[in-house]
C-alpha positions as CSV (number, residue, x, y, z in Angstrom):
1,X,114.9,172.0,121.8
2,X,116.0,175.6,120.7
3,X,113.8,178.5,122.8
4,X,113.1,181.6,121.7
5,X,111.8,184.7,122.9
6,X,110.4,187.2,119.4
7,X,109.8,190.6,120.6
8,X,107.7,192.9,118.9
9,X,104.9,190.8,116.2
10,X,105.1,193.6,113.2
11,X,105.5,191.8,110.1
12,X,108.9,190.5,110.5
13,X,108.3,189.9,113.8
14,X,105.7,187.9,112.8
15,X,107.2,185.6,110.7
16,X,110.3,185.1,112.5
17,X,108.0,183.9,115.5
18,X,106.1,181.5,113.4
19,X,109.1,180.2,111.3
20,X,110.7,179.3,114.5
21,X,107.9,177.8,115.6
22,X,107.6,175.5,112.4
23,X,111.1,174.4,112.3
24,X,110.8,172.9,115.6
25,X,111.5,175.8,118.3
26,X,110.0,176.5,121.7
27,X,108.5,180.5,121.4
28,X,107.5,182.8,123.3
29,X,105.7,185.9,121.1
30,X,105.2,188.9,122.6
31,X,103.8,192.5,122.2
32,X,102.1,195.2,123.8
33,X,99.0,195.2,121.3
34,X,96.0,192.0,122.3
35,X,95.1,191.4,118.6
36,X,98.5,191.1,117.7
37,X,99.3,188.3,120.1
38,X,95.7,186.9,119.1
39,X,96.8,186.4,115.5
40,X,99.9,185.0,116.6
41,X,98.4,182.6,119.4
42,X,98.2,179.4,117.6
43,X,101.5,179.4,115.6
44,X,104.0,180.0,118.2
45,X,104.2,177.4,121.9
46,X,103.4,181.1,124.0
47,X,101.9,184.3,123.2
48,X,101.3,187.2,126.3
49,X,100.3,190.7,125.7
50,X,103.2,191.7,127.8
51,X,105.7,195.4,128.0
52,X,108.8,193.9,127.3
53,X,110.5,197.5,128.3
54,X,109.6,196.5,132.0
55,X,112.0,194.2,133.2
56,X,109.8,192.8,136.4
57,X,107.9,191.4,133.7
58,X,110.1,189.9,131.4
59,X,111.7,188.3,134.8
60,X,107.8,187.2,135.5
61,X,108.0,185.5,132.0
62,X,110.9,183.3,132.8
63,X,112.8,184.8,129.8
64,X,116.2,184.4,131.6
65,X,115.5,180.0,130.7
66,X,115.7,180.9,127.1
67,X,118.4,180.5,124.3
68,X,117.8,183.2,122.4
69,X,115.7,186.3,121.9
70,X,114.5,188.8,118.7
71,X,114.0,192.4,119.3
72,X,111.7,192.8,116.0
73,X,110.7,196.5,117.7
74,X,112.9,198.2,115.4
75,X,110.7,201.6,114.1
76,X,111.2,203.0,118.0
77,X,115.0,203.4,119.2
78,X,114.0,204.0,122.4
79,X,111.9,201.1,123.5
80,X,114.6,198.7,121.5
81,X,117.3,199.9,123.2
82,X,115.2,199.4,126.5
83,X,114.8,196.3,126.0
84,X,117.8,195.2,124.8
85,X,119.0,196.6,127.6
86,X,116.6,194.2,130.0
87,X,117.3,191.6,128.4
88,X,120.9,191.7,128.9
89,X,120.3,192.8,132.7
90,X,118.6,189.5,133.3
91,X,121.3,187.5,131.9
92,X,120.0,186.6,128.8
93,X,123.0,185.0,126.5
94,X,122.2,186.2,123.1
95,X,120.1,189.1,121.9
96,X,119.3,189.7,118.4
97,X,118.0,192.7,117.6
98,X,116.3,194.3,114.4
99,X,117.9,197.7,113.4
100,X,116.2,200.4,111.2
101,X,119.8,202.6,110.6
102,X,123.3,202.8,111.3
103,X,122.8,204.8,114.2
104,X,120.3,202.2,115.6
105,X,123.0,199.7,115.3
106,X,125.7,201.5,117.0
107,X,123.4,202.1,119.8
108,X,122.5,198.7,119.8
109,X,125.3,197.1,119.7
110,X,127.1,200.1,122.8
111,X,124.4,198.3,125.5
112,X,125.4,194.3,124.6
113,X,123.2,193.0,121.1
114,X,124.8,190.7,120.0
115,X,123.9,190.9,117.1
116,X,121.9,193.6,114.7
117,X,120.5,193.1,111.7
118,X,119.0,195.2,109.1
119,X,116.0,193.8,107.3
120,X,115.1,196.2,104.8
121,X,118.6,196.6,103.8
122,X,119.6,193.3,103.2
123,X,116.6,192.8,101.2
124,X,117.4,195.8,98.8
125,X,120.6,194.8,98.5
126,X,119.4,191.7,97.3
127,X,117.5,193.1,94.8
128,X,119.6,195.1,93.7
129,X,122.4,192.7,92.7
130,X,120.3,190.4,91.1
131,X,118.3,193.3,88.7
132,X,122.3,194.3,88.4
133,X,123.4,191.6,86.4
134,X,121.7,188.5,84.8
135,X,124.4,186.5,85.5
136,X,123.7,186.7,89.3
137,X,121.3,184.3,91.1
138,X,122.2,184.6,94.4
139,X,123.6,187.0,96.5
140,X,124.3,186.2,100.7
141,X,125.7,189.4,102.5
142,X,128.3,188.1,105.3
143,X,129.1,191.5,106.4
144,X,130.0,194.6,105.0
145,X,132.9,193.2,103.6
146,X,132.2,189.8,102.5
147,X,129.3,187.5,100.3
148,X,128.8,184.9,98.8
149,X,127.6,185.2,95.2
150,X,125.6,182.2,93.2
151,X,125.8,182.7,89.1
152,X,126.0,181.2,85.9
153,X,129.6,180.1,84.8
154,X,130.9,183.2,82.2
155,X,131.0,182.4,78.4
156,X,134.8,182.9,78.6
157,X,135.4,180.7,81.6
158,X,133.9,177.3,79.7
159,X,136.3,174.0,79.0
160,X,139.1,175.7,81.0
161,X,140.1,174.5,84.4
162,X,140.2,176.6,87.3
163,X,143.8,176.2,87.7
164,X,143.8,177.7,83.9
165,X,141.3,180.7,84.4
166,X,143.9,181.2,87.8
167,X,140.6,182.4,89.2
168,X,141.3,183.1,92.9
169,X,145.2,185.0,91.6
170,X,143.0,187.3,89.2
171,X,139.5,187.7,90.7
172,X,140.5,187.6,94.4
173,X,137.9,184.8,95.5
174,X,137.2,182.0,95.8
175,X,135.1,179.1,94.0
176,X,133.6,177.1,97.1
177,X,131.7,174.9,95.6
178,X,129.9,173.6,91.9
179,X,126.4,173.2,91.6
180,X,124.7,171.5,87.9
181,X,121.6,171.6,87.9
182,X,120.2,169.3,85.4
183,X,121.9,166.3,87.5
184,X,121.2,167.7,91.0
185,X,124.8,167.4,92.0
186,X,127.3,170.0,94.0
187,X,130.9,169.8,94.1
188,X,132.1,170.9,97.4
189,X,135.3,172.8,97.3
190,X,136.8,171.4,93.4
191,X,139.5,170.9,92.6
192,X,142.5,173.1,90.1
193,X,142.1,171.1,87.3
194,X,138.3,170.8,87.5
195,X,137.0,172.2,84.0
196,X,134.3,174.2,83.6
197,X,131.1,173.4,81.8
198,X,128.5,175.3,80.4
199,X,125.4,174.4,82.5
200,X,127.5,175.3,85.8
201,X,126.2,177.6,89.3
202,X,129.5,178.9,90.4
203,X,128.7,179.6,94.2
204,X,131.8,182.2,95.4
205,X,133.2,184.0,98.8
206,X,134.9,186.9,98.3
207,X,135.1,191.1,99.2
208,X,131.8,192.4,98.0
209,X,133.6,194.9,95.6
210,X,135.6,192.0,93.9
211,X,132.8,190.1,93.6
212,X,130.9,192.5,91.9
213,X,133.5,192.5,88.9
214,X,132.6,188.8,87.8
215,X,129.1,190.7,86.7
216,X,131.3,192.3,83.9
217,X,132.7,188.8,82.6
């Protein structure tokens, strides 16, 4: 069983903590506000009203024995930076932090955060991508440059093979899987001779700038 700590029980932190627990993880939820702690107490393994800015407090809670910590106190740069520093100095192997800006992200990375996320930014990108193209069904940002996009097979590709369309060379993207909703099937790594059908949903991987061009097909 994986063991997780979630520090900061706002909407984001609460959602992360309860979902991790639902997925079978042991979760310690921490916040300085008693009402936040009480509201989540029955949904996680352990809940503590404590100040994570104090390394003595964190040590007394045994945080060094956990697999990962999620620092969800993103609104206050100073607080999240101090908490992250405390966790790393106590020997926690993995610390994931929520940030509000690129500057905030740089600060957290400099002091040892293993991963920094922008929940609002990522949600906004997904929404914008979906609104910009009716053919785009799903969007996953892997990094600043690369993404996975799921979209409806363009009419101009239907009845043709992947080789005929020359997707990789012409569009600089890779079709990593094809989904057929009607029969609930998935073809992973389709071959060059795969013939595109009208219902096919294409799952593609590539640079975000190249994937964006597929919206115009």
